[in-house]
C-alpha positions, 0 to 999 in steps of 0.5 A: 725095072717096071717103073723105069721102062715106063719113063720117057727118055728126056721127059722129066715129068714122066719120071716124076709121074711114073715114080708117083704111080709106083708109090701109089701102087705100093701105098695100096698094099699099106692100106690092105695090110693095115686093114688085115692087121698085118702091122709088120707088112704094112710098115715095110710097104709104107717104107717102100712107098715113101722111098719111091 
């Protein structure tokens, strides 16, 4: 919902930009979890990031 709220209606570029920003945010979780040795959490976050 947070991503959808940032999308400007009718602006397809904002749709792309906001979903990319969400993916980048989740990918940061991948890196943190990986650095901490939490492979299952890193894997799950990577799947979420790739879906966005």
